[in-house]
py3Dmol code that shows the C-alpha trace and the ligand (Angstrom):
import py3Dmol

protein = """\
ATOM      1  CA  MET A   1      -8.323  10.544 -13.479  1.00  0.00           C
ATOM      2  CA  TYR A   2     -11.321  11.517 -11.349  1.00  0.00           C
ATOM      3  CA  PHE A   3     -13.576  14.564 -11.395  1.00  0.00           C
ATOM      4  CA  ASP A   4     -15.595  15.137  -8.230  1.00  0.00           C
ATOM      5  CA  SER A   5     -18.511  17.136  -9.622  1.00  0.00           C
ATOM      6  CA  HIS A   6     -20.010  17.944  -6.209  1.00  0.00           C
ATOM      7  CA  ALA A   7     -18.207  18.420  -2.883  1.00  0.00           C
ATOM      8  CA  HIS A   8     -18.518  20.619   0.201  1.00  0.00           C
ATOM      9  CA  TYR A   9     -14.956  21.185   1.392  1.00  0.00           C
ATOM     10  CA  ASP A  10     -16.023  24.393   3.120  1.00  0.00           C
ATOM     11  CA  ASP A  11     -17.915  22.187   5.619  1.00  0.00           C
ATOM     12  CA  GLU A  12     -16.727  22.416   9.205  1.00  0.00           C
ATOM     13  CA  SER A  13     -16.048  18.679   9.334  1.00  0.00           C
ATOM     14  CA  PHE A  14     -12.925  19.455   7.250  1.00  0.00           C
ATOM     15  CA  ASP A  15     -11.684  22.245   9.543  1.00  0.00           C
ATOM     16  CA  GLU A  16      -9.098  20.034  11.255  1.00  0.00           C
ATOM     17  CA  ASP A  17      -7.310  18.674   8.187  1.00  0.00           C
ATOM     18  CA  ARG A  18      -8.681  20.470   5.103  1.00  0.00           C
ATOM     19  CA  ASP A  19      -5.325  21.577   3.689  1.00  0.00           C
ATOM     20  CA  GLU A  20      -3.593  18.291   4.334  1.00  0.00           C
ATOM     21  CA  LEU A  21      -6.437  16.363   2.717  1.00  0.00           C
ATOM     22  CA  LEU A  22      -6.805  18.646  -0.314  1.00  0.00           C
ATOM     23  CA  SER A  23      -3.095  18.905  -1.089  1.00  0.00           C
ATOM     24  CA  GLY A  24      -2.988  15.097  -1.324  1.00  0.00           C
ATOM     25  CA  MET A  25      -5.835  14.808  -3.864  1.00  0.00           C
ATOM     26  CA  PRO A  26      -3.768  14.913  -7.105  1.00  0.00           C
ATOM     27  CA  GLN A  27      -1.647  12.013  -5.766  1.00  0.00           C
ATOM     28  CA  LYS A  28      -4.839  10.059  -5.201  1.00  0.00           C
ATOM     29  CA  GLY A  29      -5.866  10.530  -8.835  1.00  0.00           C
ATOM     30  CA  VAL A  30      -8.404  13.289  -8.193  1.00  0.00           C
ATOM     31  CA  ASP A  31      -7.760  15.910 -10.867  1.00  0.00           C
ATOM     32  CA  PHE A  32     -10.773  18.210 -10.535  1.00  0.00           C
ATOM     33  CA  ILE A  33     -13.230  19.144  -7.777  1.00  0.00           C
ATOM     34  CA  ILE A  34     -16.278  21.404  -7.867  1.00  0.00           C
ATOM     35  CA  ASN A  35     -16.997  22.889  -4.465  1.00  0.00           C
ATOM     36  CA  ALA A  36     -20.773  23.386  -4.389  1.00  0.00           C
ATOM     37  CA  ALA A  37     -22.111  26.298  -2.363  1.00  0.00           C
ATOM     38  CA  ALA A  38     -25.117  25.940  -0.075  1.00  0.00           C
ATOM     39  CA  ASP A  39     -25.450  29.397   1.494  1.00  0.00           C
ATOM     40  CA  MET A  40     -23.915  32.856   1.083  1.00  0.00           C
ATOM     41  CA  ALA A  41     -21.014  32.104   3.439  1.00  0.00           C
ATOM     42  CA  SER A  42     -20.074  28.962   1.538  1.00  0.00           C
ATOM     43  CA  CYS A  43     -20.015  30.907  -1.745  1.00  0.00           C
ATOM     44  CA  TYR A  44     -17.128  32.948  -0.312  1.00  0.00           C
ATOM     45  CA  LYS A  45     -15.392  29.909   1.185  1.00  0.00           C
ATOM     46  CA  GLY A  46     -15.668  28.042  -2.125  1.00  0.00           C
ATOM     47  CA  ILE A  47     -14.101  30.940  -4.021  1.00  0.00           C
ATOM     48  CA  GLU A  48     -11.312  31.046  -1.443  1.00  0.00           C
ATOM     49  CA  LEU A  49     -10.610  27.319  -1.912  1.00  0.00           C
ATOM     50  CA  ALA A  50     -10.685  27.690  -5.702  1.00  0.00           C
ATOM     51  CA  ASP A  51      -8.200  30.568  -5.482  1.00  0.00           C
ATOM     52  CA  LYS A  52      -5.887  28.422  -3.380  1.00  0.00           C
ATOM     53  CA  TYR A  53      -5.963  25.104  -5.278  1.00  0.00           C
ATOM     54  CA  PRO A  54      -5.548  24.919  -9.067  1.00  0.00           C
ATOM     55  CA  PHE A  55      -7.749  21.807  -9.296  1.00  0.00           C
ATOM     56  CA  ILE A  56     -10.696  23.258  -7.355  1.00  0.00           C
ATOM     57  CA  TYR A  57     -13.493  25.190  -9.060  1.00  0.00           C
ATOM     58  CA  CYS A  58     -16.714  26.342  -7.435  1.00  0.00           C
ATOM     59  CA  SER A  59     -20.364  27.122  -7.837  1.00  0.00           C
ATOM     60  CA  ILE A  60     -22.277  29.878  -6.111  1.00  0.00           C
ATOM     61  CA  GLY A  61     -25.907  29.723  -5.035  1.00  0.00           C
ATOM     62  CA  VAL A  62     -28.225  29.036  -2.144  1.00  0.00           C
ATOM     63  CA  HIS A  63     -29.630  25.589  -1.268  1.00  0.00           C
ATOM     64  CA  PRO A  64     -33.410  25.267  -0.754  1.00  0.00           C
ATOM     65  CA  HIS A  65     -32.808  24.580   2.964  1.00  0.00           C
ATOM     66  CA  GLU A  66     -31.301  28.048   3.326  1.00  0.00           C
ATOM     67  CA  VAL A  67     -33.467  30.248   1.077  1.00  0.00           C
ATOM     68  CA  LYS A  68     -35.846  31.226   3.872  1.00  0.00           C
ATOM     69  CA  ASP A  69     -33.341  33.919   4.900  1.00  0.00           C
ATOM     70  CA  LEU A  70     -32.680  35.260   1.400  1.00  0.00           C
ATOM     71  CA  GLU A  71     -33.330  38.835   0.347  1.00  0.00           C
ATOM     72  CA  GLU A  72     -33.102  40.559  -3.008  1.00  0.00           C
ATOM     73  CA  LYS A  73     -29.745  42.091  -2.028  1.00  0.00           C
ATOM     74  CA  HIS A  74     -28.251  38.581  -1.897  1.00  0.00           C
ATOM     75  CA  ILE A  75     -29.102  38.041  -5.560  1.00  0.00           C
ATOM     76  CA  GLU A  76     -27.205  41.267  -6.260  1.00  0.00           C
ATOM     77  CA  GLU A  77     -24.307  39.892  -4.242  1.00  0.00           C
ATOM     78  CA  LEU A  78     -24.374  36.669  -6.300  1.00  0.00           C
ATOM     79  CA  ARG A  79     -24.403  38.778  -9.438  1.00  0.00           C
ATOM     80  CA  THR A  80     -21.067  40.262  -8.362  1.00  0.00           C
ATOM     81  CA  LEU A  81     -19.557  36.948  -7.219  1.00  0.00           C
ATOM     82  CA  VAL A  82     -20.456  35.223 -10.478  1.00  0.00           C
ATOM     83  CA  LYS A  83     -17.740  37.200 -12.229  1.00  0.00           C
ATOM     84  CA  ARG A  84     -14.960  35.718 -10.104  1.00  0.00           C
ATOM     85  CA  ASP A  85     -12.442  33.618 -12.014  1.00  0.00           C
ATOM     86  CA  LYS A  86     -13.235  30.031 -11.061  1.00  0.00           C
ATOM     87  CA  VAL A  87     -16.986  30.279 -10.549  1.00  0.00           C
ATOM     88  CA  VAL A  88     -18.268  27.771 -13.115  1.00  0.00           C
ATOM     89  CA  ALA A  89     -21.914  27.152 -12.154  1.00  0.00           C
ATOM     90  CA  ILE A  90     -24.946  28.312 -10.178  1.00  0.00           C
ATOM     91  CA  GLY A  91     -25.791  25.843  -7.417  1.00  0.00           C
ATOM     92  CA  GLU A  92     -26.745  24.035  -5.520  1.00  0.00           C
ATOM     93  CA  ILE A  93     -30.252  25.319  -6.093  1.00  0.00           C
ATOM     94  CA  GLY A  94     -33.598  23.559  -6.222  1.00  0.00           C
ATOM     95  CA  LEU A  95     -36.472  22.222  -4.166  1.00  0.00           C
ATOM     96  CA  ASP A  96     -36.471  20.024  -1.085  1.00  0.00           C
ATOM     97  CA  TYR A  97     -39.958  18.928  -0.018  1.00  0.00           C
ATOM     98  CA  TYR A  98     -38.560  16.114   2.137  1.00  0.00           C
ATOM     99  CA  TYR A  99     -37.091  18.285   4.874  1.00  0.00           C
ATOM    100  CA  ASP A 100     -39.131  21.411   4.047  1.00  0.00           C
ATOM    101  CA  LEU A 101     -36.642  23.590   5.955  1.00  0.00           C
ATOM    102  CA  SER A 102     -37.803  26.631   3.997  1.00  0.00           C
ATOM    103  CA  PRO A 103     -41.459  27.333   3.144  1.00  0.00           C
ATOM    104  CA  ARG A 104     -42.294  25.898  -0.299  1.00  0.00           C
ATOM    105  CA  ASP A 105     -43.327  29.277  -1.710  1.00  0.00           C
ATOM    106  CA  ASP A 106     -39.912  30.657  -0.765  1.00  0.00           C
ATOM    107  CA  GLN A 107     -38.184  27.640  -2.265  1.00  0.00           C
ATOM    108  CA  ARG A 108     -39.948  28.115  -5.606  1.00  0.00           C
ATOM    109  CA  LYS A 109     -39.394  31.865  -5.645  1.00  0.00           C
ATOM    110  CA  TRP A 110     -35.640  31.767  -5.026  1.00  0.00           C
ATOM    111  CA  PHE A 111     -35.106  28.724  -7.212  1.00  0.00           C
ATOM    112  CA  LYS A 112     -36.647  30.632 -10.130  1.00  0.00           C
ATOM    113  CA  LYS A 113     -34.553  33.718  -9.399  1.00  0.00           C
ATOM    114  CA  GLN A 114     -31.341  31.723  -9.312  1.00  0.00           C
ATOM    115  CA  LEU A 115     -32.268  29.902 -12.527  1.00  0.00           C
ATOM    116  CA  GLU A 116     -32.689  33.359 -14.100  1.00  0.00           C
ATOM    117  CA  LEU A 117     -29.239  34.279 -12.882  1.00  0.00           C
ATOM    118  CA  ALA A 118     -27.762  31.203 -14.571  1.00  0.00           C
ATOM    119  CA  LYS A 119     -29.537  32.132 -17.772  1.00  0.00           C
ATOM    120  CA  GLU A 120     -28.342  35.730 -17.573  1.00  0.00           C
ATOM    121  CA  PHE A 121     -24.705  34.701 -17.176  1.00  0.00           C
ATOM    122  CA  ASP A 122     -24.932  31.655 -19.432  1.00  0.00           C
ATOM    123  CA  LEU A 123     -23.779  29.257 -16.708  1.00  0.00           C
ATOM    124  CA  PRO A 124     -24.744  25.636 -16.032  1.00  0.00           C
ATOM    125  CA  VAL A 125     -26.788  24.815 -12.926  1.00  0.00           C
ATOM    126  CA  ILE A 126     -26.270  22.283 -10.144  1.00  0.00           C
ATOM    127  CA  ILE A 127     -29.716  21.120  -9.078  1.00  0.00           C
ATOM    128  CA  HIS A 128     -30.786  19.700  -5.729  1.00  0.00           C
ATOM    129  CA  SER A 129     -34.178  17.993  -5.738  1.00  0.00           C
ATOM    130  CA  ARG A 130     -35.819  15.857  -3.104  1.00  0.00           C
ATOM    131  CA  GLU A 131     -39.440  14.679  -3.131  1.00  0.00           C
ATOM    132  CA  ALA A 132     -40.041  17.343  -5.767  1.00  0.00           C
ATOM    133  CA  SER A 133     -38.861  15.655  -8.969  1.00  0.00           C
ATOM    134  CA  GLN A 134     -41.533  16.741 -11.419  1.00  0.00           C
ATOM    135  CA  GLU A 135     -41.830  20.293 -10.169  1.00  0.00           C
ATOM    136  CA  THR A 136     -38.058  20.735 -10.275  1.00  0.00           C
ATOM    137  CA  PHE A 137     -38.013  19.466 -13.853  1.00  0.00           C
ATOM    138  CA  ASP A 138     -40.841  21.803 -14.893  1.00  0.00           C
ATOM    139  CA  LEU A 139     -39.167  24.876 -13.383  1.00  0.00           C
ATOM    140  CA  VAL A 140     -35.801  24.065 -14.970  1.00  0.00           C
ATOM    141  CA  ILE A 141     -37.339  23.608 -18.419  1.00  0.00           C
ATOM    142  CA  GLU A 142     -39.557  26.697 -18.045  1.00  0.00           C
ATOM    143  CA  SER A 143     -36.522  28.799 -17.130  1.00  0.00           C
ATOM    144  CA  GLY A 144     -34.846  28.134 -20.457  1.00  0.00           C
ATOM    145  CA  VAL A 145     -31.618  27.000 -18.770  1.00  0.00           C
ATOM    146  CA  LYS A 146     -30.129  24.363 -21.060  1.00  0.00           C
ATOM    147  CA  GLU A 147     -27.092  23.046 -19.197  1.00  0.00           C
ATOM    148  CA  GLY A 148     -26.721  21.457 -15.815  1.00  0.00           C
ATOM    149  CA  VAL A 149     -26.489  18.437 -13.581  1.00  0.00           C
ATOM    150  CA  ILE A 150     -29.179  16.953 -11.361  1.00  0.00           C
ATOM    151  CA  HIS A 151     -27.024  16.186  -8.384  1.00  0.00           C
ATOM    152  CA  CYS A 152     -27.515  12.965  -6.399  1.00  0.00           C
ATOM    153  CA  PHE A 153     -30.375  12.029  -8.691  1.00  0.00           C
ATOM    154  CA  SER A 154     -33.247  10.365  -6.846  1.00  0.00           C
ATOM    155  CA  GLY A 155     -36.017  10.513  -9.455  1.00  0.00           C
ATOM    156  CA  SER A 156     -37.335   7.811 -11.781  1.00  0.00           C
ATOM    157  CA  LYS A 157     -35.522   6.419 -14.796  1.00  0.00           C
ATOM    158  CA  GLU A 158     -38.215   7.967 -17.000  1.00  0.00           C
ATOM    159  CA  LEU A 159     -37.467  11.434 -15.638  1.00  0.00           C
ATOM    160  CA  ALA A 160     -33.712  10.839 -15.956  1.00  0.00           C
ATOM    161  CA  LYS A 161     -34.265  10.079 -19.631  1.00  0.00           C
ATOM    162  CA  GLU A 162     -36.242  13.306 -20.075  1.00  0.00           C
ATOM    163  CA  TYR A 163     -33.323  15.293 -18.644  1.00  0.00           C
ATOM    164  CA  VAL A 164     -30.829  13.418 -20.806  1.00  0.00           C
ATOM    165  CA  LYS A 165     -32.931  14.047 -23.914  1.00  0.00           C
ATOM    166  CA  ARG A 166     -32.492  17.762 -23.222  1.00  0.00           C
ATOM    167  CA  GLY A 167     -28.729  17.525 -22.721  1.00  0.00           C
ATOM    168  CA  PHE A 168     -28.610  17.514 -18.918  1.00  0.00           C
ATOM    169  CA  TYR A 169     -26.304  15.353 -16.824  1.00  0.00           C
ATOM    170  CA  ILE A 170     -27.272  13.018 -13.987  1.00  0.00           C
ATOM    171  CA  GLY A 171     -25.115  13.154 -10.842  1.00  0.00           C
ATOM    172  CA  ILE A 172     -24.424   9.770  -9.257  1.00  0.00           C
ATOM    173  CA  GLY A 173     -22.872   9.476  -5.808  1.00  0.00           C
ATOM    174  CA  GLY A 174     -22.177   7.101  -2.955  1.00  0.00           C
ATOM    175  CA  SER A 175     -25.803   6.115  -2.508  1.00  0.00           C
ATOM    176  CA  LEU A 176     -25.427   3.968  -5.654  1.00  0.00           C
ATOM    177  CA  THR A 177     -23.385   1.538  -3.540  1.00  0.00           C
ATOM    178  CA  PHE A 178     -26.039   1.219  -0.812  1.00  0.00           C
ATOM    179  CA  LYS A 179     -28.169  -1.918  -0.527  1.00  0.00           C
ATOM    180  CA  ASN A 180     -31.453  -0.121  -1.260  1.00  0.00           C
ATOM    181  CA  ALA A 181     -30.154   1.626  -4.403  1.00  0.00           C
ATOM    182  CA  LYS A 182     -32.411  -0.266  -6.827  1.00  0.00           C
ATOM    183  CA  LYS A 183     -33.927   2.887  -8.331  1.00  0.00           C
ATOM    184  CA  THR A 184     -30.530   4.538  -8.880  1.00  0.00           C
ATOM    185  CA  VAL A 185     -29.120   1.327 -10.378  1.00  0.00           C
ATOM    186  CA  GLU A 186     -32.001   1.385 -12.883  1.00  0.00           C
ATOM    187  CA  VAL A 187     -31.221   4.996 -13.761  1.00  0.00           C
ATOM    188  CA  VAL A 188     -27.571   4.107 -14.436  1.00  0.00           C
ATOM    189  CA  GLU A 189     -28.682   1.142 -16.565  1.00  0.00           C
ATOM    190  CA  GLU A 190     -31.023   3.275 -18.651  1.00  0.00           C
ATOM    191  CA  ILE A 191     -29.016   6.399 -19.482  1.00  0.00           C
ATOM    192  CA  PRO A 192     -25.858   6.697 -21.619  1.00  0.00           C
ATOM    193  CA  ILE A 193     -22.632   6.742 -19.655  1.00  0.00           C
ATOM    194  CA  GLN A 194     -21.800  10.035 -21.407  1.00  0.00           C
ATOM    195  CA  ASN A 195     -24.563  11.728 -19.398  1.00  0.00           C
ATOM    196  CA  ILE A 196     -23.370  10.550 -15.972  1.00  0.00           C
ATOM    197  CA  LEU A 197     -21.240  12.667 -13.651  1.00  0.00           C
ATOM    198  CA  ILE A 198     -19.785  11.177 -10.498  1.00  0.00           C
ATOM    199  CA  GLU A 199     -19.767  13.050  -7.212  1.00  0.00           C
ATOM    200  CA  THR A 200     -19.130  12.561  -3.526  1.00  0.00           C
ATOM    201  CA  ASP A 201     -21.340  15.266  -1.958  1.00  0.00           C
ATOM    202  CA  CYS A 202     -18.707  14.980   0.766  1.00  0.00           C
ATOM    203  CA  PRO A 203     -18.689  15.038   3.741  1.00  0.00           C
ATOM    204  CA  TYR A 204     -22.028  13.219   3.241  1.00  0.00           C
ATOM    205  CA  LEU A 205     -23.095  10.015   1.466  1.00  0.00           C
ATOM    206  CA  THR A 206     -19.917   7.990   1.926  1.00  0.00           C
ATOM    207  CA  PRO A 207     -19.932   4.902  -0.305  1.00  0.00           C
ATOM    208  CA  ILE A 208     -19.754   1.345   0.978  1.00  0.00           C
ATOM    209  CA  PRO A 209     -17.407   0.039   2.468  1.00  0.00           C
ATOM    210  CA  PHE A 210     -16.794   3.339   4.311  1.00  0.00           C
ATOM    211  CA  ARG A 211     -20.427   4.277   4.947  1.00  0.00           C
ATOM    212  CA  GLY A 212     -20.719   6.122   8.253  1.00  0.00           C
ATOM    213  CA  LYS A 213     -17.282   7.728   7.977  1.00  0.00           C
ATOM    214  CA  ARG A 214     -16.615  11.202   6.626  1.00  0.00           C
ATOM    215  CA  ASN A 215     -16.634  11.176   2.833  1.00  0.00           C
ATOM    216  CA  ASP A 216     -13.975  12.702   0.564  1.00  0.00           C
ATOM    217  CA  SER A 217     -13.059  12.699  -3.137  1.00  0.00           C
ATOM    218  CA  SER A 218     -10.611   9.801  -2.814  1.00  0.00           C
ATOM    219  CA  TYR A 219     -13.636   7.468  -2.470  1.00  0.00           C
ATOM    220  CA  LEU A 220     -14.895   8.245  -5.985  1.00  0.00           C
ATOM    221  CA  SER A 221     -13.379   4.985  -7.219  1.00  0.00           C
ATOM    222  CA  TYR A 222     -16.035   2.987  -5.330  1.00  0.00           C
ATOM    223  CA  ILE A 223     -18.777   4.792  -7.226  1.00  0.00           C
ATOM    224  CA  ALA A 224     -16.946   4.435 -10.557  1.00  0.00           C
ATOM    225  CA  GLN A 225     -16.449   0.729  -9.872  1.00  0.00           C
ATOM    226  CA  LYS A 226     -20.163   0.211  -9.267  1.00  0.00           C
ATOM    227  CA  ILE A 227     -21.063   2.106 -12.453  1.00  0.00           C
ATOM    228  CA  ALA A 228     -18.526  -0.022 -14.375  1.00  0.00           C
ATOM    229  CA  GLU A 229     -20.201  -3.197 -13.082  1.00  0.00           C
ATOM    230  CA  ILE A 230     -23.667  -1.982 -14.059  1.00  0.00           C
ATOM    231  CA  LYS A 231     -22.522  -0.841 -17.497  1.00  0.00           C
ATOM    232  CA  GLY A 232     -20.351  -3.900 -18.144  1.00  0.00           C
ATOM    233  CA  THR A 233     -17.207  -1.870 -18.655  1.00  0.00           C
ATOM    234  CA  ASP A 234     -14.041  -1.089 -16.695  1.00  0.00           C
ATOM    235  CA  ILE A 235     -13.371   1.534 -14.060  1.00  0.00           C
ATOM    236  CA  LEU A 236     -10.842   3.416 -16.201  1.00  0.00           C
ATOM    237  CA  THR A 237     -13.426   3.949 -18.942  1.00  0.00           C
ATOM    238  CA  VAL A 238     -15.920   5.234 -16.356  1.00  0.00           C
ATOM    239  CA  SER A 239     -13.444   7.617 -14.741  1.00  0.00           C
ATOM    240  CA  ASN A 240     -12.273   8.978 -18.104  1.00  0.00           C
ATOM    241  CA  ILE A 241     -15.723   9.475 -19.617  1.00  0.00           C
ATOM    242  CA  THR A 242     -17.217  11.069 -16.480  1.00  0.00           C
ATOM    243  CA  CYS A 243     -14.202  13.352 -16.206  1.00  0.00           C
ATOM    244  CA  GLN A 244     -14.574  14.496 -19.833  1.00  0.00           C
ATOM    245  CA  SER A 245     -18.310  15.065 -19.375  1.00  0.00           C
ATOM    246  CA  ALA A 246     -17.832  17.185 -16.250  1.00  0.00           C
ATOM    247  CA  ALA A 247     -15.078  19.198 -17.928  1.00  0.00           C
ATOM    248  CA  ARG A 248     -17.399  19.809 -20.885  1.00  0.00           C
ATOM    249  CA  LEU A 249     -20.327  20.877 -18.683  1.00  0.00           C
ATOM    250  CA  PHE A 250     -18.292  23.219 -16.478  1.00  0.00           C
ATOM    251  CA  ARG A 251     -16.115  24.385 -19.414  1.00  0.00           C
ATOM    252  CA  ILE A 252     -12.842  23.540 -17.739  1.00  0.00           C
TER     253      ILE A 252
END
"""
ligand_1 = """\
1
ZN
Zn -24.505 18.986 -1.904
"""
view = py3Dmol.view(width=600, height=400)
view.addModel(protein, "pdb")
view.setStyle({"model": 0}, {"cartoon": {"style": "trace"}})
view.addModel(ligand_1, "xyz")
view.setStyle({"model": 1}, {"stick": {}})
view.zoomTo()
view.show()
C-alpha cells in the first residue's frame, strides 16, 4: 500500500502514455496519488486527472518559479477551484532562492497570499523551499497555517524537528537514495516515522537504481526501502505508516 504524496502527472513527459501508466498503478500497489499543481494550467489538469481516477487527488496553487506572472484575479480563480471535489491542499507554494526564477519580493508576496487562502479554506499546504529554509519556516508559522508537508525536504535536521514539533510532515523522495544524501538521511534518523510522507515528485528525482530515467509512483518502494533501513524496520511498516499519515493530512 503506497501513497505518493507529491506527483506531477500533468507534466508533458507523460503525454505519450499517461492513461496506460496511471490505470496500472493500483496493480503496482499504489493506492493514492496527490497531483501537485505548479501553475494555473496544472491546477485544471490536476482536477481533470482527479475526476478521472478514483485514487488521484490534487492540490491547487502556484510554484515560486511561476509566481512572477500572477495577478490578483488568479487568486480569485483559485478561490473558485478550491471548492472542487478532490482538491485536498494548497500547493506547491513556497520560496526558491536557488533558481530565483521569480523576483524574491514576488515570491514572498504570493506565498503569503496562498498561505492565507489555505487558512481561509482550512486546507493543508504543500510547501516547496530551496535555499530559503528559515524564511519559509517563518512565513508558514506567521500565517497561522497548522497543517502541511514540506515537500522534498532539504533543510537541516534541527529545522525538520521544529516543523514536526508543530505537527507538520516532512516529504522524503528519491534524493534519499542518492550518494550525497547525508543531510536527508540525518533528517530521517531524527524525526518520528509518523511524520514522514513519501513522494516521487515525478517525473523528477528518480531514485537509484533508475536515476536518470523518468520517475513514476511505482518507484516509491525504493524510497520506502531506504527509510526502512535507516529506521531499522521493514518496508511494509514504512509503506503502511506513511500511507496512514498522508491520508490523515489530506483527509482522505
Ligand atoms: Zn513538485
